[in-house]
C-alpha positions, 0 to 999 in steps of 0.5 A: 582462624581467618577473620570471616570464620571468626565473625561467623563463630561470634554471631548469634546461633540460629540458621547459617547459610551453607556458605557460612558452614563451608567457611567454618569447615575449610577454616578447621581444615586449614588449621589442621594443615597448619598445625599438624592436625592439632585443631583443638585447644591443647590440654598439656597432657599428651595422652589426651592431645594425641588421641583427641587432637586437643579439646574441640569446639562444640565437643563434650568430653567425659573424664570418668573414673572411680573414687580417689584415682585423681580425676579432680587433680587431672581436671584442675591441671588441664584447666590451669594448663589451658588458661596459663598458656592463653595468658602467657601467649596473650602478651605476644603477637603470635596468634598461632600459639595463643590459639593453643590456650583459652579462657576457662570456666571451672564449676567446682561443685565438690570443693570450694574455690579456695581449695581448688586454688590451693591444689593449683598452687601445690601442683605448680610448686610441688609443695603438698596440699597437706603441708600448705594447709598445716603451715608446715613449710619453710620460708623458701617454700612460702616465697615460692607459694607467694610467687606462684600465686601472683602468676596464677592471679593473671590467668583467665581461669574463672571458678564457680563453687555454687552447689546444688546448681541445675543445668539451666542455671549453669548454662545461664552463667556460662553464657554470661561468662562467654559474653563478659569475659570470653569462654573457650573451655568449661570444666565441670567437677562433677556430673552427679552433683548437677541437678537435672532441673531447678528445684529437683534432687540429685541425679541418680537414675540413668535417664536423669544423668542422660538428660544432664549430658544432653543439656551440656552437649546443647550448651557446647553447641550453642555457645561454641565451647568445649566442655569437659565433665568429670564423671564418678564411676561406681565400684566395679561389680555393682549394679550402679557400675553397670548402669554407669558404663551402659550410660557412657556407651549409649551417649557415645553411640548417640554422639551426645558425648564425643569422647569418653575416657576412663581413669583407673589405678592398677593393682601395682598402685603408683600408675594411673591408667587412662583408656578411651571408650569407643562406640559399641566397645568396652575400651580401646587404646589406653595409656598407662603413666605415672601420676602423683595425685598430690602434686604432679605436672601432667606435662611431664607424664611418661606414657607406656603403651607397649604392654597395655593391650596384652595386659588387658587381654591377660586380665580378661582371660583370668576373669573368664577363668574365675567365672568358669571356676565359680560356676563349676563350684556352684553346679557341684554344690547344687548337685550334692 
């Protein structure tokens, strides 16, 4: 980023002249030209970086999925990848590589800061969380945990574990962190645990969830950061699932959400499937990769797109066939 663009980005939000806006547009184009169109902050996860070109400033990204597919684990890895890259590169004068990291704020509404730190240590050392908590570790493993924790302490990753927080309160804290420590990426785990307004109950209705999403998009624009939000999807076939999917597509259509990804675990179990939702469509190109939720390093995930769409079309055809068969049975039963 050139000095003039940096100065414009750091000024208070409000009216910008067309000259300033043009400087910012050209700065982004120059960054893309220099770095092979990777204009955002790298997540360290190829499936995300290849499709989104990194996490972009002012963008709101949704990481959606059902219960137990590894959303929090993946979000935690992304947070650590970004923050640790920034810390590592901050010691050298190469601003080009430092650009790929950033200061990260993590709103952990579902677990404590200690639990989150334990997950990070587990994922970086390959010692399972369950064994760390039981103390079922060797002396060598304990030394690895100590060394890892010392490295993690140097990383610009800030965790807020306050539960029952409203969007307005979250926004105020994010502004303060940006002002005092800097802030490039904000990760929220997870959307439904945010309150649409102070003193209100949790958001269950689509209108309330949409209100929260709109507030987060406004925050991303206001303080010029990228926001990644974990969104827990209900089980397929339920009215709540239909509501969740309609909400995601509506927000994509309105451009409130810039990217929406779906995590799912296929029937054969060890693989996790990630697909990107597109405007007006059910899904588009996805990725299927091996992902051990207990202690995986997403940097090493292998991606296999070869048969993805073929499997999807086959599953869809089988679903339609089952629906037709059930309808025929219902009609025969009614006639008899």
